[in-house]
mmJSON file of the N, C-alpha and C atoms, coordinates in Angstrom:
{"data_MODEL":{"atom_site":{
"group_PDB":["ATOM","ATOM","ATOM","ATOM","ATOM","ATOM","ATOM","ATOM","ATOM","ATOM","ATOM","ATOM","ATOM","ATOM","ATOM","ATOM","ATOM","ATOM","ATOM","ATOM","ATOM","ATOM","ATOM","ATOM","ATOM","ATOM","ATOM","ATOM","ATOM","ATOM","ATOM","ATOM","ATOM","ATOM","ATOM","ATOM","ATOM","ATOM","ATOM","ATOM","ATOM","ATOM","ATOM","ATOM","ATOM","ATOM","ATOM","ATOM","ATOM","ATOM","ATOM","ATOM","ATOM","ATOM","ATOM","ATOM","ATOM","ATOM","ATOM","ATOM","ATOM","ATOM","ATOM","ATOM","ATOM","ATOM","ATOM","ATOM","ATOM","ATOM","ATOM","ATOM","ATOM","ATOM","ATOM","ATOM","ATOM","ATOM","ATOM","ATOM","ATOM","ATOM","ATOM","ATOM","ATOM","ATOM","ATOM","ATOM","ATOM","ATOM","ATOM","ATOM","ATOM","ATOM","ATOM","ATOM","ATOM","ATOM","ATOM","ATOM","ATOM","ATOM","ATOM","ATOM","ATOM","ATOM","ATOM","ATOM","ATOM","ATOM","ATOM","ATOM","ATOM","ATOM","ATOM","ATOM","ATOM","ATOM","ATOM","ATOM","ATOM","ATOM","ATOM","ATOM","ATOM","ATOM","ATOM","ATOM","ATOM","ATOM","ATOM","ATOM","ATOM","ATOM","ATOM","ATOM","ATOM","ATOM","ATOM","ATOM","ATOM","ATOM","ATOM","ATOM","ATOM","ATOM","ATOM","ATOM","ATOM","ATOM","ATOM","ATOM","ATOM","ATOM","ATOM","ATOM","ATOM","ATOM","ATOM","ATOM","ATOM","ATOM","ATOM","ATOM","ATOM","ATOM","ATOM","ATOM","ATOM","ATOM","ATOM","ATOM","ATOM","ATOM","ATOM","ATOM","ATOM","ATOM","ATOM","ATOM","ATOM","ATOM","ATOM","ATOM","ATOM","ATOM","ATOM","ATOM","ATOM","ATOM","ATOM","ATOM","ATOM","ATOM","ATOM","ATOM","ATOM","ATOM","ATOM","ATOM","ATOM","ATOM","ATOM","ATOM","ATOM","ATOM","ATOM","ATOM","ATOM","ATOM","ATOM","ATOM","ATOM","ATOM","ATOM","ATOM"],
"id":[1,2,3,4,5,6,7,8,9,10,11,12,13,14,15,16,17,18,19,20,21,22,23,24,25,26,27,28,29,30,31,32,33,34,35,36,37,38,39,40,41,42,43,44,45,46,47,48,49,50,51,52,53,54,55,56,57,58,59,60,61,62,63,64,65,66,67,68,69,70,71,72,73,74,75,76,77,78,79,80,81,82,83,84,85,86,87,88,89,90,91,92,93,94,95,96,97,98,99,100,101,102,103,104,105,106,107,108,109,110,111,112,113,114,115,116,117,118,119,120,121,122,123,124,125,126,127,128,129,130,131,132,133,134,135,136,137,138,139,140,141,142,143,144,145,146,147,148,149,150,151,152,153,154,155,156,157,158,159,160,161,162,163,164,165,166,167,168,169,170,171,172,173,174,175,176,177,178,179,180,181,182,183,184,185,186,187,188,189,190,191,192,193,194,195,196,197,198,199,200,201,202,203,204,205,206,207,208,209,210,211,212,213,214,215,216],
"type_symbol":["N","C","C","N","C","C","N","C","C","N","C","C","N","C","C","N","C","C","N","C","C","N","C","C","N","C","C","N","C","C","N","C","C","N","C","C","N","C","C","N","C","C","N","C","C","N","C","C","N","C","C","N","C","C","N","C","C","N","C","C","N","C","C","N","C","C","N","C","C","N","C","C","N","C","C","N","C","C","N","C","C","N","C","C","N","C","C","N","C","C","N","C","C","N","C","C","N","C","C","N","C","C","N","C","C","N","C","C","N","C","C","N","C","C","N","C","C","N","C","C","N","C","C","N","C","C","N","C","C","N","C","C","N","C","C","N","C","C","N","C","C","N","C","C","N","C","C","N","C","C","N","C","C","N","C","C","N","C","C","N","C","C","N","C","C","N","C","C","N","C","C","N","C","C","N","C","C","N","C","C","N","C","C","N","C","C","N","C","C","N","C","C","N","C","C","N","C","C","N","C","C","N","C","C","N","C","C","N","C","C","N","C","C","N","C","C"],
"label_atom_id":["N","CA","C","N","CA","C","N","CA","C","N","CA","C","N","CA","C","N","CA","C","N","CA","C","N","CA","C","N","CA","C","N","CA","C","N","CA","C","N","CA","C","N","CA","C","N","CA","C","N","CA","C","N","CA","C","N","CA","C","N","CA","C","N","CA","C","N","CA","C","N","CA","C","N","CA","C","N","CA","C","N","CA","C","N","CA","C","N","CA","C","N","CA","C","N","CA","C","N","CA","C","N","CA","C","N","CA","C","N","CA","C","N","CA","C","N","CA","C","N","CA","C","N","CA","C","N","CA","C","N","CA","C","N","CA","C","N","CA","C","N","CA","C","N","CA","C","N","CA","C","N","CA","C","N","CA","C","N","CA","C","N","CA","C","N","CA","C","N","CA","C","N","CA","C","N","CA","C","N","CA","C","N","CA","C","N","CA","C","N","CA","C","N","CA","C","N","CA","C","N","CA","C","N","CA","C","N","CA","C","N","CA","C","N","CA","C","N","CA","C","N","CA","C","N","CA","C","N","CA","C","N","CA","C","N","CA","C","N","CA","C","N","CA","C","N","CA","C","N","CA","C"],
"label_alt_id":[null,null,null,null,null,null,null,null,null,null,null,null,null,null,null,null,null,null,null,null,null,null,null,null,null,null,null,null,null,null,null,null,null,null,null,null,null,null,null,null,null,null,null,null,null,null,null,null,null,null,null,null,null,null,null,null,null,null,null,null,null,null,null,null,null,null,null,null,null,null,null,null,null,null,null,null,null,null,null,null,null,null,null,null,null,null,null,null,null,null,null,null,null,null,null,null,null,null,null,null,null,null,null,null,null,null,null,null,null,null,null,null,null,null,null,null,null,null,null,null,null,null,null,null,null,null,null,null,null,null,null,null,null,null,null,null,null,null,null,null,null,null,null,null,null,null,null,null,null,null,null,null,null,null,null,null,null,null,null,null,null,null,null,null,null,null,null,null,null,null,null,null,null,null,null,null,null,null,null,null,null,null,null,null,null,null,null,null,null,null,null,null,null,null,null,null,null,null,null,null,null,null,null,null,null,null,null,null,null,null,null,null,null,null,null,null],
"label_comp_id":["MET","MET","MET","VAL","VAL","VAL","TYR","TYR","TYR","TYR","TYR","TYR","SER","SER","SER","ILE","ILE","ILE","ILE","ILE","ILE","PRO","PRO","PRO","GLY","GLY","GLY","ASP","ASP","ASP","VAL","VAL","VAL","ILE","ILE","ILE","PHE","PHE","PHE","GLU","GLU","GLU","GLU","GLU","GLU","GLU","GLU","GLU","ARG","ARG","ARG","GLU","GLU","GLU","GLU","GLU","GLU","MET","MET","MET","ASP","ASP","ASP","LEU","LEU","LEU","VAL","VAL","VAL","GLU","GLU","GLU","LEU","LEU","LEU","THR","THR","THR","ILE","ILE","ILE","GLU","GLU","GLU","GLY","GLY","GLY","VAL","VAL","VAL","THR","THR","THR","MET","MET","MET","VAL","VAL","VAL","VAL","VAL","VAL","ASN","ASN","ASN","ARG","ARG","ARG","THR","THR","THR","GLU","GLU","GLU","VAL","VAL","VAL","ASN","ASN","ASN","LYS","LYS","LYS","GLY","GLY","GLY","GLU","GLU","GLU","VAL","VAL","VAL","VAL","VAL","VAL","LYS","LYS","LYS","VAL","VAL","VAL","ILE","ILE","ILE","SER","SER","SER","SER","SER","SER","ASN","ASN","ASN","PRO","PRO","PRO","GLU","GLU","GLU","ASP","ASP","ASP","TYR","TYR","TYR","ILE","ILE","ILE","ASN","ASN","ASN","SER","SER","SER","THR","THR","THR","TYR","TYR","TYR","LYS","LYS","LYS","PRO","PRO","PRO","GLY","GLY","GLY","ALA","ALA","ALA","ILE","ILE","ILE","LEU","LEU","LEU","GLU","GLU","GLU","PHE","PHE","PHE","ALA","ALA","ALA","PRO","PRO","PRO","GLN","GLN","GLN","THR","THR","THR"],
"label_asym_id":["A","A","A","A","A","A","A","A","A","A","A","A","A","A","A","A","A","A","A","A","A","A","A","A","A","A","A","A","A","A","A","A","A","A","A","A","A","A","A","A","A","A","A","A","A","A","A","A","A","A","A","A","A","A","A","A","A","A","A","A","A","A","A","A","A","A","A","A","A","A","A","A","A","A","A","A","A","A","A","A","A","A","A","A","A","A","A","A","A","A","A","A","A","A","A","A","A","A","A","A","A","A","A","A","A","A","A","A","A","A","A","A","A","A","A","A","A","A","A","A","A","A","A","A","A","A","A","A","A","A","A","A","A","A","A","A","A","A","A","A","A","A","A","A","A","A","A","A","A","A","A","A","A","A","A","A","A","A","A","A","A","A","A","A","A","A","A","A","A","A","A","A","A","A","A","A","A","A","A","A","A","A","A","A","A","A","A","A","A","A","A","A","A","A","A","A","A","A","A","A","A","A","A","A","A","A","A","A","A","A","A","A","A","A","A","A"],
"label_entity_id":["1","1","1","1","1","1","1","1","1","1","1","1","1","1","1","1","1","1","1","1","1","1","1","1","1","1","1","1","1","1","1","1","1","1","1","1","1","1","1","1","1","1","1","1","1","1","1","1","1","1","1","1","1","1","1","1","1","1","1","1","1","1","1","1","1","1","1","1","1","1","1","1","1","1","1","1","1","1","1","1","1","1","1","1","1","1","1","1","1","1","1","1","1","1","1","1","1","1","1","1","1","1","1","1","1","1","1","1","1","1","1","1","1","1","1","1","1","1","1","1","1","1","1","1","1","1","1","1","1","1","1","1","1","1","1","1","1","1","1","1","1","1","1","1","1","1","1","1","1","1","1","1","1","1","1","1","1","1","1","1","1","1","1","1","1","1","1","1","1","1","1","1","1","1","1","1","1","1","1","1","1","1","1","1","1","1","1","1","1","1","1","1","1","1","1","1","1","1","1","1","1","1","1","1","1","1","1","1","1","1","1","1","1","1","1","1"],
"label_seq_id":[1,1,1,2,2,2,3,3,3,4,4,4,5,5,5,6,6,6,7,7,7,8,8,8,9,9,9,10,10,10,11,11,11,12,12,12,13,13,13,14,14,14,15,15,15,16,16,16,17,17,17,18,18,18,19,19,19,20,20,20,21,21,21,22,22,22,23,23,23,24,24,24,25,25,25,26,26,26,27,27,27,28,28,28,29,29,29,30,30,30,31,31,31,32,32,32,33,33,33,34,34,34,35,35,35,36,36,36,37,37,37,38,38,38,39,39,39,40,40,40,41,41,41,42,42,42,43,43,43,44,44,44,45,45,45,46,46,46,47,47,47,48,48,48,49,49,49,50,50,50,51,51,51,52,52,52,53,53,53,54,54,54,55,55,55,56,56,56,57,57,57,58,58,58,59,59,59,60,60,60,61,61,61,62,62,62,63,63,63,64,64,64,65,65,65,66,66,66,67,67,67,68,68,68,69,69,69,70,70,70,71,71,71,72,72,72],
"pdbx_PDB_ins_code":[null,null,null,null,null,null,null,null,null,null,null,null,null,null,null,null,null,null,null,null,null,null,null,null,null,null,null,null,null,null,null,null,null,null,null,null,null,null,null,null,null,null,null,null,null,null,null,null,null,null,null,null,null,null,null,null,null,null,null,null,null,null,null,null,null,null,null,null,null,null,null,null,null,null,null,null,null,null,null,null,null,null,null,null,null,null,null,null,null,null,null,null,null,null,null,null,null,null,null,null,null,null,null,null,null,null,null,null,null,null,null,null,null,null,null,null,null,null,null,null,null,null,null,null,null,null,null,null,null,null,null,null,null,null,null,null,null,null,null,null,null,null,null,null,null,null,null,null,null,null,null,null,null,null,null,null,null,null,null,null,null,null,null,null,null,null,null,null,null,null,null,null,null,null,null,null,null,null,null,null,null,null,null,null,null,null,null,null,null,null,null,null,null,null,null,null,null,null,null,null,null,null,null,null,null,null,null,null,null,null,null,null,null,null,null,null],
"Cartn_x":[13.69,14.981,14.818,15.404,15.395,16.787,16.835,18.111,18.127,19.017,19.142,20.353,20.136,21.245,20.869,21.868,21.607,21.513,21.89,21.812,20.386,19.743,18.367,18.264,17.153,16.922,16.954,16.563,16.59,17.99,18.983,20.368,20.887,20.575,21.082,20.493,19.204,18.522,18.202,19.001,18.75,18.704,19.579,19.609,18.383,17.692,16.531,15.263,15.317,14.135,13.932,12.696,12.386,11.561,11.673,10.914,9.433,8.629,7.186,6.539,5.568,4.796,3.468,3.453,2.277,1.299,0.028,-1.052,-2.173,-2.869,-4.019,-5.273,-6.072,-7.272,-8.495,-9.642,-10.921,-11.737,-12.011,-12.787,-13.998,-15.176,-16.438,-16.499,-15.996,-16.057,-14.967,-14.072,-12.989,-11.691,-11.061,-9.783,-8.661,-7.684,-6.573,-5.314,-4.182,-2.903,-2.562,-2.252,-1.991,-0.621,0.144,1.422,1.119,1.219,0.865,1.929,1.494,2.404,2.307,1.143,0.924,0.094,-0.232,-0.999,-2.347,-3.011,-4.343,-4.46,-3.335,-3.344,-2.421,-2.733,-1.88,-2.171,-1.266,-1.376,-1.732,-2.737,-3.156,-2.061,-1.64,-0.638,-1.332,-2.306,-3.063,-4.399,-5.335,-6.671,-6.727,-7.336,-7.488,-8.985,-9.567,-11.011,-11.384,-12.508,-13.028,-14.109,-14.433,-15.44,-14.757,-15.005,-14.344,-14.648,-15.795,-16.15,-15.237,-14.655,-13.736,-12.477,-12.074,-10.849,-11.034,-12.271,-12.503,-12.979,-13.116,-13.494,-12.284,-12.378,-11.23,-10.838,-11.729,-11.406,-10.316,-10.269,-9.331,-8.253,-8.015,-6.985,-5.594,-4.623,-3.266,-2.728,-2.154,-1.629,-2.568,-3.829,-4.799,-4.462,-4.644,-4.4,-5.72,-5.71,-6.903,-6.686,-7.777,-7.759,-8.525,-8.019,-8.656,-8.416,-9.174,-9.003,-7.742,-6.873,-5.658,-5.974,-5.169,-5.334,-4.282,-4.66,-3.687,-3.26],
"Cartn_y":[-16.657,-16.452,-15.438,-15.719,-14.81,-14.222,-12.909,-12.219,-11.407,-11.728,-11.023,-10.112,-8.821,-7.875,-6.615,-5.887,-4.588,-3.496,-3.836,-2.881,-2.912,-1.734,-1.716,-2.343,-2.994,-3.653,-2.688,-1.42,-0.412,-0.243,-0.289,-0.084,-1.324,-2.488,-3.723,-3.972,-3.777,-4.096,-2.852,-1.813,-0.542,-0.685,-1.484,-1.605,-2.331,-3.119,-3.856,-3.013,-1.858,-0.994,-0.323,-0.169,0.566,1.791,2.813,4.025,3.766,4.223,4.053,5.426,5.612,6.853,6.571,6.668,6.31,7.47,7.153,8.132,7.476,8.289,7.808,8.176,7.182,7.382,6.864,7.444,6.905,6.582,5.304,4.838,4.09,4.528,3.928,3.828,4.838,4.882,4.1,3.461,2.675,3.461,3.781,4.493,3.474,3.762,2.831,3.585,2.946,3.472,2.735,3.517,2.95,3.403,2.472,2.785,3.11,4.389,4.806,4.315,3.535,3.011,3.807,4.371,5.244,6.424,7.33,8.511,8.128,7.141,6.773,5.312,4.666,3.281,3.13,2.156,1.901,0.554,0.133,-1.137,-0.87,-1.562,-1.378,-1.895,-1.037,-1.434,-1.876,-1.076,-1.461,-0.741,-1.35,-0.789,-0.176,1.013,1.695,1.871,1.035,1.083,0.487,0.943,0.361,-0.672,-0.836,-1.795,-3.108,-4.196,-5.473,-5.979,-5.636,-6.102,-5.511,-4.344,-3.742,-4.576,-5.291,-6.087,-7.398,-7.885,-9.143,-8.899,-7.648,-7.307,-7.541,-8.505,-8.865,-7.754,-6.808,-5.695,-4.816,-4.697,-3.801,-4.544,-5.795,-6.538,-6.026,-6.087,-5.656,-6.416,-5.662,-6.234,-6.054,-5.713,-5.501,-4.208,-4.215,-3.033,-2.292,-0.996,-0.159,0.939,1.361,2.57,3.63,4.851,5.931,7.242,8.251,9.582,10.201,10.787,11.399,12.548,12.651,13.722,14.779,16.016,17.099,17.621],
"Cartn_z":[6.738,7.356,8.481,9.596,10.742,10.865,11.033,11.123,12.408,13.34,14.604,14.545,14.821,14.773,15.531,15.995,16.619,15.562,14.334,13.222,12.677,12.527,12.016,10.626,10.38,9.1,7.93,8.164,7.1,6.54,7.42,6.999,6.267,6.792,6.212,4.828,4.691,3.448,2.629,2.767,2.098,0.578,0.007,-1.444,-1.99,-1.156,-1.614,-1.625,-0.985,-0.946,-2.281,-2.663,-3.881,-3.482,-4.277,-4.004,-4.225,-3.293,-3.413,-3.405,-4.257,-4.324,-3.634,-2.298,-1.525,-1.444,-1.677,-1.541,-0.746,0.044,0.789,0.007,-0.324,-1.124,-0.396,-0.718,-0.259,-1.504,-1.697,-2.844,-2.294,-2.701,-2.249,-0.733,-0.038,1.418,2.127,1.381,1.977,1.835,2.962,2.943,2.871,2.0,1.825,1.406,1.601,1.14,-0.139,-1.189,-2.509,-2.986,-3.544,-4.17,-5.629,-5.991,-7.345,-8.32,-9.317,-10.333,-11.623,-11.892,-13.036,-12.55,-13.448,-13.057,-12.467,-13.054,-12.584,-12.143,-11.845,-11.384,-10.185,-9.353,-8.21,-7.578,-6.717,-6.023,-4.568,-4.052,-2.667,-1.742,-0.801,0.187,1.472,1.949,3.138,3.164,3.871,4.048,5.441,5.536,6.817,7.042,7.881,8.077,9.427,9.96,11.196,10.885,9.604,9.18,8.779,9.498,9.173,7.763,7.214,5.876,4.801,5.067,4.099,3.936,4.991,4.935,4.182,4.084,3.363,1.936,1.548,0.178,-0.725,-1.632,-2.473,-3.452,-3.692,-4.585,-3.999,-2.665,-2.002,-1.212,-1.514,-0.781,-1.163,-0.252,-0.587,-1.793,-2.709,-3.94,-5.12,-4.84,-5.923,-6.669,-7.972,-8.802,-8.989,-8.702,-8.825,-9.829,-10.464,-11.285,-10.522,-10.518,-9.79,-10.526,-10.163,-10.759,-10.166,-10.981,-10.459,-9.502,-8.44,-7.472,-7.708,-7.46,-7.606,-6.277],
"occupancy":[1.0,1.0,1.0,1.0,1.0,1.0,1.0,1.0,1.0,1.0,1.0,1.0,1.0,1.0,1.0,1.0,1.0,1.0,1.0,1.0,1.0,1.0,1.0,1.0,1.0,1.0,1.0,1.0,1.0,1.0,1.0,1.0,1.0,1.0,1.0,1.0,1.0,1.0,1.0,1.0,1.0,1.0,1.0,1.0,1.0,1.0,1.0,1.0,1.0,1.0,1.0,1.0,1.0,1.0,1.0,1.0,1.0,1.0,1.0,1.0,1.0,1.0,1.0,1.0,1.0,1.0,1.0,1.0,1.0,1.0,1.0,1.0,1.0,1.0,1.0,1.0,1.0,1.0,1.0,1.0,1.0,1.0,1.0,1.0,1.0,1.0,1.0,1.0,1.0,1.0,1.0,1.0,1.0,1.0,1.0,1.0,1.0,1.0,1.0,1.0,1.0,1.0,1.0,1.0,1.0,1.0,1.0,1.0,1.0,1.0,1.0,1.0,1.0,1.0,1.0,1.0,1.0,1.0,1.0,1.0,1.0,1.0,1.0,1.0,1.0,1.0,1.0,1.0,1.0,1.0,1.0,1.0,1.0,1.0,1.0,1.0,1.0,1.0,1.0,1.0,1.0,1.0,1.0,1.0,1.0,1.0,1.0,1.0,1.0,1.0,1.0,1.0,1.0,1.0,1.0,1.0,1.0,1.0,1.0,1.0,1.0,1.0,1.0,1.0,1.0,1.0,1.0,1.0,1.0,1.0,1.0,1.0,1.0,1.0,1.0,1.0,1.0,1.0,1.0,1.0,1.0,1.0,1.0,1.0,1.0,1.0,1.0,1.0,1.0,1.0,1.0,1.0,1.0,1.0,1.0,1.0,1.0,1.0,1.0,1.0,1.0,1.0,1.0,1.0,1.0,1.0,1.0,1.0,1.0,1.0,1.0,1.0,1.0,1.0,1.0,1.0],
"B_iso_or_equiv":[0.0,0.0,0.0,0.0,0.0,0.0,0.0,0.0,0.0,0.0,0.0,0.0,0.0,0.0,0.0,0.0,0.0,0.0,0.0,0.0,0.0,0.0,0.0,0.0,0.0,0.0,0.0,0.0,0.0,0.0,0.0,0.0,0.0,0.0,0.0,0.0,0.0,0.0,0.0,0.0,0.0,0.0,0.0,0.0,0.0,0.0,0.0,0.0,0.0,0.0,0.0,0.0,0.0,0.0,0.0,0.0,0.0,0.0,0.0,0.0,0.0,0.0,0.0,0.0,0.0,0.0,0.0,0.0,0.0,0.0,0.0,0.0,0.0,0.0,0.0,0.0,0.0,0.0,0.0,0.0,0.0,0.0,0.0,0.0,0.0,0.0,0.0,0.0,0.0,0.0,0.0,0.0,0.0,0.0,0.0,0.0,0.0,0.0,0.0,0.0,0.0,0.0,0.0,0.0,0.0,0.0,0.0,0.0,0.0,0.0,0.0,0.0,0.0,0.0,0.0,0.0,0.0,0.0,0.0,0.0,0.0,0.0,0.0,0.0,0.0,0.0,0.0,0.0,0.0,0.0,0.0,0.0,0.0,0.0,0.0,0.0,0.0,0.0,0.0,0.0,0.0,0.0,0.0,0.0,0.0,0.0,0.0,0.0,0.0,0.0,0.0,0.0,0.0,0.0,0.0,0.0,0.0,0.0,0.0,0.0,0.0,0.0,0.0,0.0,0.0,0.0,0.0,0.0,0.0,0.0,0.0,0.0,0.0,0.0,0.0,0.0,0.0,0.0,0.0,0.0,0.0,0.0,0.0,0.0,0.0,0.0,0.0,0.0,0.0,0.0,0.0,0.0,0.0,0.0,0.0,0.0,0.0,0.0,0.0,0.0,0.0,0.0,0.0,0.0,0.0,0.0,0.0,0.0,0.0,0.0,0.0,0.0,0.0,0.0,0.0,0.0],
"pdbx_formal_charge":[null,null,null,null,null,null,null,null,null,null,null,null,null,null,null,null,null,null,null,null,null,null,null,null,null,null,null,null,null,null,null,null,null,null,null,null,null,null,null,null,null,null,null,null,null,null,null,null,null,null,null,null,null,null,null,null,null,null,null,null,null,null,null,null,null,null,null,null,null,null,null,null,null,null,null,null,null,null,null,null,null,null,null,null,null,null,null,null,null,null,null,null,null,null,null,null,null,null,null,null,null,null,null,null,null,null,null,null,null,null,null,null,null,null,null,null,null,null,null,null,null,null,null,null,null,null,null,null,null,null,null,null,null,null,null,null,null,null,null,null,null,null,null,null,null,null,null,null,null,null,null,null,null,null,null,null,null,null,null,null,null,null,null,null,null,null,null,null,null,null,null,null,null,null,null,null,null,null,null,null,null,null,null,null,null,null,null,null,null,null,null,null,null,null,null,null,null,null,null,null,null,null,null,null,null,null,null,null,null,null,null,null,null,null,null,null],
"auth_seq_id":[1,1,1,2,2,2,3,3,3,4,4,4,5,5,5,6,6,6,7,7,7,8,8,8,9,9,9,10,10,10,11,11,11,12,12,12,13,13,13,14,14,14,15,15,15,16,16,16,17,17,17,18,18,18,19,19,19,20,20,20,21,21,21,22,22,22,23,23,23,24,24,24,25,25,25,26,26,26,27,27,27,28,28,28,29,29,29,30,30,30,31,31,31,32,32,32,33,33,33,34,34,34,35,35,35,36,36,36,37,37,37,38,38,38,39,39,39,40,40,40,41,41,41,42,42,42,43,43,43,44,44,44,45,45,45,46,46,46,47,47,47,48,48,48,49,49,49,50,50,50,51,51,51,52,52,52,53,53,53,54,54,54,55,55,55,56,56,56,57,57,57,58,58,58,59,59,59,60,60,60,61,61,61,62,62,62,63,63,63,64,64,64,65,65,65,66,66,66,67,67,67,68,68,68,69,69,69,70,70,70,71,71,71,72,72,72],
"auth_comp_id":["MET","MET","MET","VAL","VAL","VAL","TYR","TYR","TYR","TYR","TYR","TYR","SER","SER","SER","ILE","ILE","ILE","ILE","ILE","ILE","PRO","PRO","PRO","GLY","GLY","GLY","ASP","ASP","ASP","VAL","VAL","VAL","ILE","ILE","ILE","PHE","PHE","PHE","GLU","GLU","GLU","GLU","GLU","GLU","GLU","GLU","GLU","ARG","ARG","ARG","GLU","GLU","GLU","GLU","GLU","GLU","MET","MET","MET","ASP","ASP","ASP","LEU","LEU","LEU","VAL","VAL","VAL","GLU","GLU","GLU","LEU","LEU","LEU","THR","THR","THR","ILE","ILE","ILE","GLU","GLU","GLU","GLY","GLY","GLY","VAL","VAL","VAL","THR","THR","THR","MET","MET","MET","VAL","VAL","VAL","VAL","VAL","VAL","ASN","ASN","ASN","ARG","ARG","ARG","THR","THR","THR","GLU","GLU","GLU","VAL","VAL","VAL","ASN","ASN","ASN","LYS","LYS","LYS","GLY","GLY","GLY","GLU","GLU","GLU","VAL","VAL","VAL","VAL","VAL","VAL","LYS","LYS","LYS","VAL","VAL","VAL","ILE","ILE","ILE","SER","SER","SER","SER","SER","SER","ASN","ASN","ASN","PRO","PRO","PRO","GLU","GLU","GLU","ASP","ASP","ASP","TYR","TYR","TYR","ILE","ILE","ILE","ASN","ASN","ASN","SER","SER","SER","THR","THR","THR","TYR","TYR","TYR","LYS","LYS","LYS","PRO","PRO","PRO","GLY","GLY","GLY","ALA","ALA","ALA","ILE","ILE","ILE","LEU","LEU","LEU","GLU","GLU","GLU","PHE","PHE","PHE","ALA","ALA","ALA","PRO","PRO","PRO","GLN","GLN","GLN","THR","THR","THR"],
"auth_asym_id":["A","A","A","A","A","A","A","A","A","A","A","A","A","A","A","A","A","A","A","A","A","A","A","A","A","A","A","A","A","A","A","A","A","A","A","A","A","A","A","A","A","A","A","A","A","A","A","A","A","A","A","A","A","A","A","A","A","A","A","A","A","A","A","A","A","A","A","A","A","A","A","A","A","A","A","A","A","A","A","A","A","A","A","A","A","A","A","A","A","A","A","A","A","A","A","A","A","A","A","A","A","A","A","A","A","A","A","A","A","A","A","A","A","A","A","A","A","A","A","A","A","A","A","A","A","A","A","A","A","A","A","A","A","A","A","A","A","A","A","A","A","A","A","A","A","A","A","A","A","A","A","A","A","A","A","A","A","A","A","A","A","A","A","A","A","A","A","A","A","A","A","A","A","A","A","A","A","A","A","A","A","A","A","A","A","A","A","A","A","A","A","A","A","A","A","A","A","A","A","A","A","A","A","A","A","A","A","A","A","A","A","A","A","A","A","A"],
"auth_atom_id":["N","CA","C","N","CA","C","N","CA","C","N","CA","C","N","CA","C","N","CA","C","N","CA","C","N","CA","C","N","CA","C","N","CA","C","N","CA","C","N","CA","C","N","CA","C","N","CA","C","N","CA","C","N","CA","C","N","CA","C","N","CA","C","N","CA","C","N","CA","C","N","CA","C","N","CA","C","N","CA","C","N","CA","C","N","CA","C","N","CA","C","N","CA","C","N","CA","C","N","CA","C","N","CA","C","N","CA","C","N","CA","C","N","CA","C","N","CA","C","N","CA","C","N","CA","C","N","CA","C","N","CA","C","N","CA","C","N","CA","C","N","CA","C","N","CA","C","N","CA","C","N","CA","C","N","CA","C","N","CA","C","N","CA","C","N","CA","C","N","CA","C","N","CA","C","N","CA","C","N","CA","C","N","CA","C","N","CA","C","N","CA","C","N","CA","C","N","CA","C","N","CA","C","N","CA","C","N","CA","C","N","CA","C","N","CA","C","N","CA","C","N","CA","C","N","CA","C","N","CA","C","N","CA","C","N","CA","C","N","CA","C","N","CA","C","N","CA","C","N","CA","C"],
"pdbx_PDB_model_num":[1,1,1,1,1,1,1,1,1,1,1,1,1,1,1,1,1,1,1,1,1,1,1,1,1,1,1,1,1,1,1,1,1,1,1,1,1,1,1,1,1,1,1,1,1,1,1,1,1,1,1,1,1,1,1,1,1,1,1,1,1,1,1,1,1,1,1,1,1,1,1,1,1,1,1,1,1,1,1,1,1,1,1,1,1,1,1,1,1,1,1,1,1,1,1,1,1,1,1,1,1,1,1,1,1,1,1,1,1,1,1,1,1,1,1,1,1,1,1,1,1,1,1,1,1,1,1,1,1,1,1,1,1,1,1,1,1,1,1,1,1,1,1,1,1,1,1,1,1,1,1,1,1,1,1,1,1,1,1,1,1,1,1,1,1,1,1,1,1,1,1,1,1,1,1,1,1,1,1,1,1,1,1,1,1,1,1,1,1,1,1,1,1,1,1,1,1,1,1,1,1,1,1,1,1,1,1,1,1,1,1,1,1,1,1,1]
}}}
């Protein structure tokens, strides 16, 4: 669906947004943004890398669930 409006999408779809606990992690040399779902688990939101091979690694694809050491 395409929605054209002068009102920003943030305002229109505000109720559909959920709170995300985003953290930036580096695992095995790959930097990524993870939505923390538990203390030591999270869902990959995006990969931040200059290495193209990091983007095709299915372990770190967006939506993948990772376990990591909790950060303080």
